[in-house]
C-alpha positions in Angstrom: 20.0 36.5 -20.0 22.7 34.1 -21.1 24.2 33.9 -17.7 21.1 32.6 -16.1 20.2 30.1 -18.7 23.4 28.7 -20.0 23.5 25.0 -20.4 27.2 25.0 -21.1 29.0 22.8 -18.6 32.3 23.8 -17.1 35.0 22.4 -19.2 37.4 19.9 -17.6 40.6 19.5 -19.5 42.3 16.2 -19.7 44.4 16.9 -16.6 41.4 17.5 -14.4 41.6 21.3 -13.9 38.5 23.4 -14.2 38.1 26.2 -16.6 35.2 28.7 -16.8 33.7 28.9 -20.2 33.5 32.3 -21.8 30.9 32.8 -24.4 31.4 34.8 -27.6 30.4 38.1 -26.1 32.9 38.0 -23.3 30.7 37.1 -20.4 31.9 34.2 -18.3 29.3 31.7 -17.4 30.0 31.8 -13.8 26.5 32.6 -12.7 23.4 30.5 -12.5 23.3 27.7 -15.0 20.3 25.6 -14.1 22.5 22.7 -13.0 22.7 23.6 -9.3 25.4 21.0 -8.9 22.5 18.5 -9.2 24.9 15.7 -9.9 25.8 15.6 -6.2 22.2 15.8 -5.0 19.4 13.3 -4.8 16.1 14.0 -6.4 14.5 14.4 -3.0 17.1 17.0 -2.0 16.5 18.9 -5.2 12.7 19.0 -4.7 12.7 19.5 -0.9 12.4 23.3 -0.8 9.5 23.1 -3.3 7.8 20.3 -1.3 8.0 22.4 1.9 6.6 25.5 0.2 3.9 23.4 -1.5 2.7 21.9 1.8 2.6 25.3 3.6 0.9 26.9 0.6 -1.8 24.1 0.5 -2.5 24.5 4.2 -2.8 28.3 3.7 -5.2 27.9 0.8 -7.2 25.5 2.9 -7.3 28.0 5.8 -8.4 30.8 3.3 -11.2 28.9 1.5 -12.4 26.0 3.7 -11.3 26.0 7.4 -11.4 29.8 7.7 -10.0 30.1 11.3 -10.6 33.5 12.8 -6.9 34.0 13.6 -5.8 33.5 10.0 -5.9 37.2 9.1 -3.7 40.3 9.0 0.0 39.8 9.8 -0.4 36.1 10.7 -1.7 35.4 7.2 1.2 37.4 5.7 3.8 35.6 7.8 2.3 32.2 6.9 2.7 32.9 3.2 6.1 34.5 3.7 7.3 31.2 5.3 5.9 29.3 2.3 7.6 31.8 -0.1 11.1 31.8 1.5 12.3 28.2 0.6 11.7 28.8 -3.1 11.9 32.6 -3.3 15.1 33.3 -1.3 17.5 31.6 -3.8 15.9 33.5 -6.7 16.0 36.8 -4.8 19.7 36.1 -4.1 20.4 35.3 -7.7 18.6 38.5 -8.8 20.8 40.6 -6.5 24.0 38.9 -7.8 23.0 39.5 -11.4 22.2 43.2 -10.7 25.7 43.6 -9.0 27.3 42.1 -12.2 25.4 44.6 -14.3 22.8 42.1 -15.7 19.7 43.8 -14.3 17.0 42.3 -16.5 17.5 38.7 -15.7 14.7 36.1 -15.3 15.4 36.3 -11.5 14.6 40.0 -11.5 11.4 39.4 -13.4 10.3 36.7 -11.0 11.3 38.7 -8.0 9.4 41.9 -8.9 6.4 39.9 -10.1 6.1 37.9 -6.8 6.9 40.8 -4.5 4.3 42.8 -6.4 1.8 40.1 -5.9 2.5 40.2 -2.1 2.2 44.0 -2.2 -1.4 43.9 -3.4 -2.4 41.1 -1.0 -2.3 38.2 -3.6 -0.1 36.1 -1.3 -1.1 32.6 -2.5 -0.5 33.6 -6.1 2.8 35.1 -5.3 3.9 31.9 -3.6 2.5 29.8 -6.4 4.4 31.6 -9.1 7.7 31.2 -7.3 6.9 27.6 -6.4 6.2 26.5 -10.0 9.2 28.5 -11.2 11.4 26.6 -8.6 9.9 23.2 -9.8 10.7 24.2 -13.3 14.3 25.0 -12.3 14.7 21.6 -10.8 13.4 19.9 -13.9 15.7 22.0 -16.0 18.6 21.0 -13.8 17.7 17.3 -14.2 17.5 17.7 -18.0 20.9 19.4 -18.2 22.4 16.7 -16.0 21.0 14.1 -18.2 22.3 15.8 -21.3 25.8 15.9 -19.8 25.6 12.2 -19.1 27.3 11.2 -22.4 30.3 13.4 -21.6 30.5 12.1 -18.1 30.4 8.5 -19.4 33.4 9.3 -21.7 35.3 10.9 -18.8 34.8 7.8 -16.8 36.3 5.6 -19.5 39.9 6.2 -18.5 41.2 4.6 -15.3 43.4 6.6 -13.0 45.9 3.8 -12.4 47.7 1.3 -14.6 49.7 -1.9 -13.9 53.2 -1.7 -15.5 55.7 -4.6 -15.8 59.1 -3.6 -14.3 61.8 -6.2 -13.9 59.2 -8.9 -14.6 57.1 -7.7 -11.7 53.7 -6.0 -11.9 53.6 -2.6 -10.3 50.6 -0.2 -10.0 51.3 3.4 -10.8 49.2 6.6 -11.7 48.3 6.6 -15.4 49.7 10.1 -15.8 53.1 8.8 -14.6 53.3 6.1 -17.3 56.0 6.8 -19.9 56.3 6.0 -23.5 57.9 2.5 -23.8 56.4 1.2 -20.5 54.7 -2.2 -20.7 51.2 -2.2 -19.4 49.5 -5.4 -18.1 45.8 -5.4 -18.9 43.6 -7.9 -17.2 40.2 -9.0 -18.6 37.6 -6.4 -18.0 40.2 -3.6 -17.4 40.2 -0.4 -19.5 43.3 0.8 -21.2 44.5 4.2 -19.9 46.9 5.2 -22.7 47.4 4.6 -26.4 49.8 1.8 -27.2 50.8 -1.2 -29.4 49.6 -4.7 -28.6 52.6 -6.8 -27.4 50.6 -10.0 -26.9 49.9 -12.2 -29.9 46.2 -11.3 -30.0 43.5 -9.8 -27.8 39.8 -8.8 -28.1 38.7 -5.4 -27.1 35.3 -3.7 -26.4 35.5 -0.3 -28.2 32.0 0.9 -27.5 33.2 3.9 -25.5 35.1 5.2 -28.4 33.1 4.1 -31.5 29.6 3.3 -30.2 30.2 -0.2 -31.7 29.4 -3.0 -29.4 31.0 -5.8 -31.5 34.3 -6.9 -30.1 37.4 -5.8 -32.1 40.2 -8.4 -32.2 43.7 -7.0 -32.4 46.9 -8.8 -33.3 50.5 -8.2 -32.2 51.9 -4.9 -33.3 48.5 -3.3 -33.9 47.4 0.0 -32.3 45.2 -0.1 -29.3 43.7 3.0 -27.8 42.8 4.5 -24.4 39.2 3.7 -23.4 39.2 0.2 -25.0 38.3 -2.6 -22.6 40.2 -5.9 -22.6 37.7 -8.8 -22.9 39.3 -12.2 -22.6 42.9 -13.0 -21.5 45.6 -10.9 -19.9 47.2 -8.6 -22.6 50.5 -6.7 -22.7 50.4 -3.3 -24.3 53.5 -1.1 -25.0 52.8 2.6 -24.4 53.4 4.7 -27.5 51.8 8.0 -26.5 51.9 10.2 -23.5 48.8 10.2 -21.3 47.7 13.8 -22.3 48.3 13.1 -26.0 46.1 10.0 -26.3 43.3 9.9 -28.8 40.8 9.7 -25.9 42.2 12.9 -24.4 41.7 14.6 -27.7 38.2 13.2 -28.1 37.3 14.3 -24.5 38.6 17.8 -25.2 36.7 17.9 -28.5 33.4 16.9 -27.0 33.7 19.1 -23.9 34.6 22.1 -26.1 31.7 21.4 -28.5 29.2 23.7 -26.8 31.6 26.7 -27.2 30.7 26.9 -30.9 27.2 28.2 -30.8 24.6 27.6 -33.5 23.3 30.8 -35.2 19.8 30.1 -33.8 21.2 29.8 -30.3 23.3 33.0 -30.7 20.2 34.9 -32.0 18.0 33.8 -29.1 20.7 35.0 -26.6 20.9 38.4 -28.3 17.1 38.5 -28.6 16.7 37.8 -24.8 19.0 40.6 -23.9 16.9 43.1 -25.9 13.5 41.5 -25.3 13.6 41.4 -21.5 14.1 45.1 -20.7 11.5 46.0 -23.3 9.0 43.7 -21.5 9.8 45.4 -18.2 9.2 48.9 -19.6 6.0 47.6 -21.2 4.8 46.2 -17.9 5.5 49.7 -16.3 3.4 51.2 -19.2 0.6 48.7 -18.6 0.5 49.7 -14.9 0.7 53.5 -15.3 -0.4 54.6 -18.7 -4.1 53.6 -18.3 -4.3 56.3 -15.6 -4.4 58.9 -18.4 -6.8 56.9 -20.6 -9.2 54.9 -18.4 -12.0 56.6 -16.4 -12.3 54.1 -13.5 -8.6 53.5 -13.2 -7.7 51.2 -10.3 -4.0 51.0 -9.6 -4.3 47.6 -7.9 -6.0 46.1 -11.0 -3.5 47.4 -13.5 -0.5 46.5 -11.3 -1.9 42.9 -11.2 -2.1 42.9 -15.0 1.4 44.2 -15.3 2.7 41.5 -12.9 1.0 38.8 -15.0 2.6 40.3 -18.0 6.0 40.1 -16.4 5.6 36.5 -15.4 4.5 35.5 -18.9 7.3 37.4 -20.6 10.1 35.5 -18.9 12.0 34.0 -21.9 13.3 31.0 -20.0 11.6 28.4 -22.3 13.7 29.8 -25.1 17.1 30.3 -23.5 17.0 27.0 -21.7 15.4 24.6 -24.2 17.4 25.7 -27.3 20.9 25.2 -25.9 19.6 22.0 -24.3 18.3 20.8 -27.7 21.7 21.4 -29.3 23.5 19.8 -26.4 21.2 16.8 -26.6 22.1 16.5 -30.3 25.8 16.6 -29.6 25.3 14.0 -26.9 23.2 11.7 -29.1 25.8 11.9 -31.8 28.7 11.1 -29.5 26.8 8.1 -28.2 26.7 6.9 -31.7 30.5 7.5 -32.3 30.0 10.8 -34.1 31.7 13.9 -32.7 30.5 17.4 -33.6 32.9 20.2 -32.8 30.1 22.6 -32.1 26.3 23.0 -32.2 26.8 25.3 -35.3 27.8 22.2 -37.3 24.6 20.5 -36.3 22.8 23.4 -38.0 25.1 23.3 -41.0 24.9 19.6 -41.6 21.1 19.7 -41.5 21.2 21.9 -44.6 23.6 19.7 -46.7 22.6 19.1 -50.3 25.8 17.4 -51.5 28.1 14.9 -49.9 31.4 14.7 -51.6 33.5 11.8 -50.6 37.0 10.4 -51.0 37.2 6.8 -52.1 40.1 5.1 -50.2 39.4 4.6 -46.5 36.0 6.3 -46.8 33.9 4.1 -49.0 36.5 1.4 -49.3 38.3 -0.5 -46.5 41.6 1.2 -47.3 43.2 -2.2 -46.9 45.0 -2.9 -50.2 46.3 -6.3 -51.4 48.7 -6.9 -54.3 46.9 -8.7 -57.1 49.5 -8.8 -59.9 53.2 -8.0 -60.3 54.4 -7.5 -63.8 58.1 -6.6 -64.0 60.0 -6.5 -67.3 62.5 -9.4 -67.9 65.1 -6.6 -68.5 65.2 -6.1 -64.7 65.8 -8.3 -61.7 62.3 -8.7 -60.3 63.5 -9.2 -56.6 65.8 -6.2 -56.7 63.1 -3.9 -58.1 60.6 -5.1 -55.5 63.1 -4.5 -52.7 63.8 -1.0 -54.0 60.0 -0.3 -54.3 59.5 -1.7 -50.7 62.3 0.5 -49.3 60.9 3.7 -51.1 57.3 3.0 -50.1 58.3 2.7 -46.5 58.7 6.5 -46.6 55.0 6.8 -47.3 52.0 6.3 -45.0 49.6 5.6 -48.0 47.7 2.3 -47.7 49.4 1.2 -51.0 52.7 1.3 -49.2 51.3 -1.1 -46.6 50.1 -3.5 -49.3 53.5 -3.6 -51.0 55.2 -4.1 -47.7 52.9 -7.0 -46.8 53.6 -8.6 -50.2 57.4 -8.1 -50.4 58.2 -8.6 -46.7 61.0 -7.1 -44.6 62.4 -3.8 -45.7 66.1 -3.9 -46.9 67.5 -0.9 -45.0 70.8 -1.3 -46.8 69.4 0.1 -50.0 70.9 3.6 -50.4 67.9 5.8 -50.9 68.7 9.5 -51.6 66.7 12.6 -52.4 63.4 11.0 -51.5 60.5 13.2 -52.7 56.8 12.8 -52.6 55.1 14.4 -55.6 51.4 15.2 -54.7 48.9 13.3 -56.7 51.7 11.4 -58.6 53.8 9.2 -56.3 57.4 8.9 -55.0 60.8 9.7 -56.5 64.3 8.8 -55.2 67.8 8.2 -56.3 69.2 4.6 -55.8 72.8 3.9 -56.7 73.0 7.1 -58.6 69.9 6.2 -60.7 66.4 7.6 -60.6 63.6 5.5 -59.1 60.0 6.4 -59.8 57.1 4.7 -58.1 53.5 6.0 -58.6 50.7 6.3 -61.1 51.2 6.7 -64.9 50.9 10.5 -64.6 54.3 10.2 -62.8 55.6 8.4 -65.8 54.3 11.1 -68.2 55.7 13.8 -66.0 59.2 12.4 -66.3 58.7 11.4 -70.0 59.0 7.7 -69.3 57.7 5.7 -72.3 55.6 2.6 -71.8 53.4 0.3 -73.9 50.8 -0.6 -71.3 47.1 0.3 -71.8 46.6 1.1 -68.1 43.2 2.6 -68.7 41.8 -0.8 -69.3 42.9 -2.2 -65.9 40.2 -1.9 -63.3 42.6 -2.3 -60.3 44.8 0.5 -58.9 48.1 0.4 -60.9 51.5 1.3 -59.5 53.9 2.1 -62.3 57.7 1.7 -61.7 60.6 3.2 -63.6 64.3 2.8 -62.9 67.2 4.5 -64.6 64.8 6.4 -67.0 63.3 3.1 -68.2 59.8 1.6 -67.6 60.3 -1.4 -65.3 56.7 -2.6 -65.0 53.7 -2.3 -62.8 51.9 -3.7 -59.7 48.1 -3.9 -59.5 46.5 -3.4 -56.1 42.8 -3.9 -55.1 40.8 -2.5 -52.3 37.4 -3.9 -51.0 34.3 -1.8 -50.7 33.0 -1.3 -47.1 29.9 -3.5 -46.3 27.7 -0.5 -45.4 28.9 1.8 -48.2 26.0 1.0 -50.6 23.4 1.4 -47.8 25.0 4.8 -47.1 24.5 6.1 -50.6 20.9 4.8 -50.6 20.1 6.6 -47.4 21.6 9.9 -48.7 19.4 9.6 -51.8 16.3 9.1 -49.6 17.3 12.3 -47.9 17.5 14.1 -51.2 21.3 14.4 -50.9 23.5 14.0 -53.9 26.7 11.8 -53.6 29.9 12.6 -55.5 33.2 10.7 -55.3 36.5 12.5 -55.9 39.7 10.5 -55.9 43.3 10.6 -56.9 43.0 7.0 -57.9 42.7 6.1 -61.6 39.3 6.8 -63.2 38.5 3.2 -64.1 38.8 2.2 -60.4 36.8 5.2 -59.2 34.0 4.6 -61.8 33.9 0.9 -60.9 33.4 1.6 -57.2 30.9 4.4 -58.0 28.8 2.1 -60.2 28.8 -0.5 -57.5 27.5 1.9 -54.9 25.1 4.0 -57.1 27.0 7.2 -56.6 25.7 10.1 -58.7 29.0 11.6 -59.9 32.6 10.2 -59.8 35.9 11.7 -60.9 39.3 10.0 -60.7 42.9 10.9 -61.5 42.5 14.1 -59.5 45.2 16.2 -57.8 44.4 18.0 -54.6 43.8 21.3 -56.5 41.4 19.4 -58.9 39.3 18.3 -55.9 39.1 21.9 -54.8 37.9 23.0 -58.2 35.2 20.3 -58.3 33.9 21.4 -54.9 34.0 25.1 -56.0 31.9 24.2 -59.0 29.3 22.6 -56.8 29.3 25.6 -54.4 29.1 28.0 -57.4 25.6 26.5 -58.1 24.6 27.7 -54.5 24.7 24.1 -53.2 25.8 23.2 -49.7 28.6 20.7 -49.5 29.9 18.3 -46.9 33.3 16.7 -47.7 34.2 13.3 -46.3 37.9 12.3 -46.3 40.9 11.7 -44.1 41.2 15.4 -43.1 45.0 15.5 -43.8 45.7 15.3 -47.6 42.3 16.8 -48.3 42.7 19.8 -45.9 42.1 22.4 -48.7 38.8 20.7 -49.6 37.8 20.3 -46.0 38.4 24.1 -45.5 36.3 24.9 -48.5 33.3 22.7 -47.7 30.5 23.8 -45.5 31.0 20.8 -43.2 34.3 18.8 -43.1 33.7 15.2 -42.0 36.7 13.0 -41.1 36.6 9.2 -41.3 39.0 7.3 -39.1 39.2 9.8 -36.3 40.9 7.3 -34.1 43.6 6.7 -36.6 44.8 10.2 -37.3 45.6 13.1 -34.9 45.3 15.5 -37.8 41.8 14.3 -38.6 40.6 15.4 -35.2 42.3 18.8 -35.6 41.0 19.7 -39.1 37.5 18.3 -39.4 34.2 19.8 -38.1 32.7 16.3 -37.5 34.7 13.2 -36.7 33.3 9.7 -37.4 35.2 7.4 -35.0 34.6 3.9 -36.4 35.2 4.5 -40.1 31.6 3.5 -41.0 30.2 5.5 -43.9 26.7 4.8 -42.7 27.4 7.3 -39.9 27.3 10.1 -42.6 23.5 10.0 -43.2 23.1 9.3 -39.4 25.0 12.6 -38.7 22.8 14.5 -41.2 19.7 13.0 -39.6 20.8 14.0 -36.1 21.4 17.5 -37.4 17.9 17.6 -39.0 16.2 16.2 -35.9 18.0 18.6 -33.6 17.1 21.6 -35.8 13.4 20.4 -36.0 13.2 20.1 -32.2 14.8 23.6 -31.6 12.3 25.2 -34.0 9.3 23.4 -32.4 10.4 24.9 -29.1 10.7 28.4 -30.6 7.3 28.3 -32.2 5.6 26.8 -29.1 7.1 29.4 -26.7 6.3 32.3 -28.9 2.8 31.2 -29.8 1.7 30.5 -26.2 3.4 33.5 -24.7 1.9 35.8 -27.4 -1.6 34.6 -26.7 -1.3 34.8 -22.9 0.5 38.2 -23.0 -2.4 39.7 -24.9 -4.9 38.1 -22.5 -2.9 39.3 -19.5 -2.7 42.9 -20.8 -6.4 42.8 -21.4 -7.1 41.6 -17.9 -8.4 38.2 -19.1 -5.6 36.1 -17.7 -4.8 35.4 -14.1 -1.4 34.5 -12.5 -2.3 30.9 -12.9 -2.4 31.2 -16.8 0.9 33.3 -16.4 2.5 30.4 -14.6 1.5 28.0 -17.4 2.8 30.4 -20.1 6.2 30.6 -18.3 7.0 27.4 -16.4 4.6 25.2 -18.2 5.9 26.1 -21.7 9.5 25.8 -20.4 8.8 22.3 -19.1 7.1 21.3 -22.4 10.1 22.7 -24.3 12.6 20.9 -22.1 10.8 17.6 -22.4 10.8 18.0 -26.2 14.5 18.9 -26.1 15.5 15.8 -24.2 13.5 13.7 -26.6 16.4 13.6 -29.0 18.5 11.7 -26.5 15.9 8.8 -26.7 15.8 8.7 -30.5 17.2 5.9 -32.4 19.0 7.0 -35.6 
């Protein structure tokens, strides 16, 4: 069944080539997928076959029951209803034949084909046409729903222009975006979208980043700051220096991530697929039993009556409501999340995040801005303060940590003549190097302890982050650095608590700083002075209590914890290639408030999926029993199949209209 009811779109890679998606069981989704290329058709074109059939069917029913012309009998009546049947029935018969050739005999097309052909064989022409007509209408609505669900991805695909204007010899020249090289200077006019990642060369420019982050507020960038493909220049002409190849841009990675998301199936979705493959042949054999077995039990057995019951049973049993609405529900969830700047790597993570009981978060860059500023510089009078700061600045330039940026902003230009040798980053401690044959240590006080450097500072009493410095085996002093809490961080913790989710903060920063931030935000548990392995042990302890954990961090330094957690959430996906690679969920705009939003989207998606499962099973079970007992007609069968499918689809697309 998965071939006929897959909602997985064909994947388009960033270079525009098409690839067929293969599901987990090795079947390519190259068959019918309910989309019918509806994107290239108008609504009228999609409904036209059904409209033609409907008009001819209505005229036929009028002839049968009201006008009753003498000629509307025998072969004339049969041909009339066959003409009504062909526009909606022929495509289904063709798909049934294709499925049989591929080895998938028990498809929904096969069920509908034998049910409607059977109805014709016992003279129930109007009902045979009606079943196929309503089925065709259902197919069109399904196609429209899938097309709508794909809209978010198509919107992303449209964000990147095909051409760019580059400046060569002081002259603007338009070239293909793919041909732009690293180092080219792009001229971006107001209203134009940037096609490649780069560095702003103009003094300042404002950009609309809604396509990437879901955030409509303009983002002002200054000279030297990173600008990304998909951003729209808002005011004046801007110059951007290309820093990344077209296919390696953040937008390319995001597009690939979103398009590949449906490849990772949720357990519910996988179960329904397997269920349909077993369920459908069982139903066919039960229908044969309903038709033939009463011959040996019932005294006044009438083949025509029991065949009619069997045909009703077949129509009702079609599992289309399940195998269409469930993937559509998950796809809608992924689309709703991407519209809000949250990227799920697969529908399985929507399921996982809905069950989260604990959110464990990093501090720097997750709940705080990650923009540090130097507050105090205390260097011993035994040392030349300027020389020490120059050495610290040169050494920190080897690190990407936000602390390094703060020191650079405070000290100024890096003195590249300082002879740094044997530079080494010690995880969870800091940096070590040799300068002029003497050892330079820059990091936390654990680094001082590790190298047996004595100091007389009560650093535990300092609320700010403290960077300790030692040179030539002597304690030289310290620098204090402060980071500001994100404006929506407190609201994030409050929302998590309302959901019944515990919040824990784990950080390598000093305990006093971590406790201060945690108290400000109302976080349940907070631990500082942690090495990467300490974070792993803390998460293991939570999981040992049979609790589900989502870890929120930068996805690079915290890779072991991300791997251990049930759901890895990366903040700042636009700022780190590694983040997109390692995390299960990427929050693009660094806003912690998107964490509870992602959990809520997961919960709502799961709720809608289970509503559809219960609705489909309940209605089908009732009408199946009535049909087998001869109490239901083909019309009830149509409602149980197409009606329930449409209700489930309408319910599934509801998630795309929700506000989170």
